[in-house]
C-alpha positions in Angstrom: 77.9 98.5 98.3 75.3 98.6 100.7 75.3 102.1 102.7 75.9 102.3 106.2 72.6 103.7 107.8 73.1 107.0 110.0 71.7 104.6 113.0 71.7 108.3 115.4 67.8 108.5 112.9 66.4 105.0 114.7 67.4 106.3 117.9 65.8 109.4 118.0 62.8 107.0 116.2 63.1 104.0 118.9 63.2 106.7 122.3 60.1 108.4 120.8 58.6 104.9 119.9 59.5 102.2 122.2 60.8 103.6 125.3 61.0 100.2 127.3 63.7 100.4 124.7 65.5 103.9 126.1 67.7 101.3 129.0 69.0 100.1 126.6 69.8 102.7 123.9 71.0 104.7 127.2 73.1 102.2 128.0 74.9 100.9 124.5 74.7 103.6 121.7 75.6 104.4 119.3 75.4 101.0 116.8 78.7 100.4 115.6 77.5 98.1 112.5 78.8 99.0 109.1 77.8 97.7 106.6 80.5 95.3 104.9 81.9 95.4 101.3 81.3 93.4 98.5 83.7 92.2 98.0 83.3 90.3 101.5 79.7 89.1 100.9 81.1 86.5 99.8 82.7 85.0 102.8 80.7 86.2 104.9 77.4 84.0 103.0 80.0 81.3 103.5 80.5 81.8 107.1 77.6 82.0 107.6 76.8 78.3 105.6 80.4 76.9 107.1 79.3 78.1 111.3 76.2 76.2 111.0 75.6 73.8 114.4 79.2 74.4 114.7 80.6 76.6 117.7 82.2 79.4 117.3 85.4 78.4 117.6 85.5 75.5 114.9 83.7 77.0 112.5 86.4 80.1 113.3 89.4 77.5 112.6 87.4 76.2 109.3 87.4 80.0 107.7 91.1 80.4 108.5 92.5 77.0 107.0 90.0 77.8 103.8 91.3 81.2 103.7 95.1 79.7 103.9 94.1 77.3 100.5 91.8 79.9 98.9 93.6 83.4 99.8 91.2 86.6 101.5 88.7 87.7 101.1 87.7 84.1 100.0 85.9 84.7 95.8 83.9 81.5 94.6 86.5 81.0 91.5 88.7 80.0 94.5 86.9 77.7 95.7 85.6 76.3 93.0 89.3 75.3 92.1 89.9 72.9 95.2 88.8 69.5 95.2 86.6 67.9 97.5 89.5 66.0 99.1 91.2 69.2 100.0 88.2 70.4 101.5 87.5 67.0 103.1 91.5 67.0 104.5 90.6 70.7 106.5 87.6 69.3 108.5 84.8 70.3 106.6 81.4 67.8 106.2 80.4 66.2 103.1 77.7 67.8 103.5 78.4 71.4 104.4 81.3 71.0 100.7 78.1 70.3 98.7 76.5 74.2 100.1 79.6 75.6 100.1 80.4 74.8 96.0 76.9 75.3 95.4 76.5 79.0 96.7 80.9 79.5 95.1 78.6 77.9 91.5 76.1 80.0 91.8 77.7 83.4 92.4 80.8 82.4 89.8 78.2 81.7 87.4 76.1 84.7 88.5 72.9 83.1 89.3 73.3 85.3 92.2 74.5 88.7 91.9 76.1 90.0 94.7 76.4 93.9 92.7 72.6 94.2 92.3 72.1 93.9 96.1 72.9 97.5 97.0 69.4 98.1 95.1 67.4 95.2 95.7 65.4 95.0 98.9 65.5 92.6 102.0 62.6 90.2 100.5 64.1 90.0 96.8 67.8 89.1 98.0 66.4 86.6 100.4 64.0 85.2 97.7 67.2 84.7 95.8 69.2 83.6 98.4 66.8 80.8 99.8 67.3 78.9 96.7 71.0 77.8 97.5 71.1 75.3 98.8 72.6 75.4 103.0 71.6 79.2 103.4 68.6 79.2 105.1 66.4 82.3 107.3 68.4 82.8 109.7 71.8 82.7 107.8 70.2 85.0 104.9 69.2 87.3 108.2 72.9 87.9 109.8 73.9 88.4 106.2 71.3 91.4 105.9 72.0 92.6 109.1 75.6 92.3 110.1 77.3 92.2 106.0 74.7 94.9 104.1 72.7 96.3 107.2 69.7 96.9 106.2 67.6 98.3 109.2 64.7 96.6 109.7 65.5 93.1 110.3 64.0 90.4 112.5 65.8 87.1 112.9 63.0 85.7 114.3 64.3 82.2 114.2 67.4 83.9 116.2 67.0 81.9 119.9 68.6 84.8 121.9 66.6 87.4 120.7 64.1 85.8 121.5 64.5 84.8 124.3 65.3 89.0 124.7 62.1 90.0 122.6 60.0 87.3 125.0 61.4 89.4 128.1 61.6 93.1 127.9 57.4 92.9 126.4 56.5 90.1 129.6 55.6 87.8 126.9 53.7 84.3 128.6 56.0 82.3 126.0 59.0 82.2 123.1 57.4 84.3 120.8 57.0 82.6 116.8 57.8 84.8 113.8 53.7 85.5 113.9 53.9 86.8 117.1 57.7 88.7 116.6 55.7 90.2 113.6 53.1 92.0 114.8 54.7 93.1 118.7 57.5 94.9 117.1 55.0 96.4 113.8 55.6 100.0 115.5 58.9 99.8 115.8 59.3 99.7 111.9 61.4 100.5 110.1 64.3 99.9 112.7 64.0 96.6 113.6 67.1 96.4 113.4 68.4 98.6 116.4 66.3 96.2 118.3 67.7 93.6 117.5 71.0 95.2 118.2 70.7 96.4 121.5 68.9 93.3 122.9 71.8 90.9 121.8 74.4 93.6 124.0 71.9 93.5 127.1 72.3 89.9 126.4 75.8 89.2 125.8 76.0 92.0 129.4 73.7 89.0 131.0 
């Protein structure tokens, strides 16, 4: 299992290197994010797949229905024991079913060994997970940040983060990946905290 970082070290670093974040740190610290246990990794990624292009309440309902069929936390073996008809019956579309089964198969057969994530870099995990149908960059970045609590995740596909960053730095346009990487470079290796604080600010508004 990945260890939860000492976010207070990151707060100190950002106060010294990103004075524009000081008001947000003062208002929202400490960051409460904790690394999730290994047995929840599969469910977190599964939730990411199911939640794509769906309202939060719909994806939550689908996950609850799936948990009733498989037990909690959901295991890849339990998913693979379900028929396509059973998955259709709870409201999943065929494409999502293909993605869910693809992830379950990859984990069950060891193509993806989640027990090794703690010793892997973010880029190594990302490269491995991108081979699974249905797992895109945004879903993987959310997993790295919210599931594994990696300290330097920059979700450049996340609209809320990009919009808040644009306003924070008074950028003329909504920043793209290249611009985001450039303007956030001074805050490495604690950019996950930057993201979290901007999310809190967006929620308040």
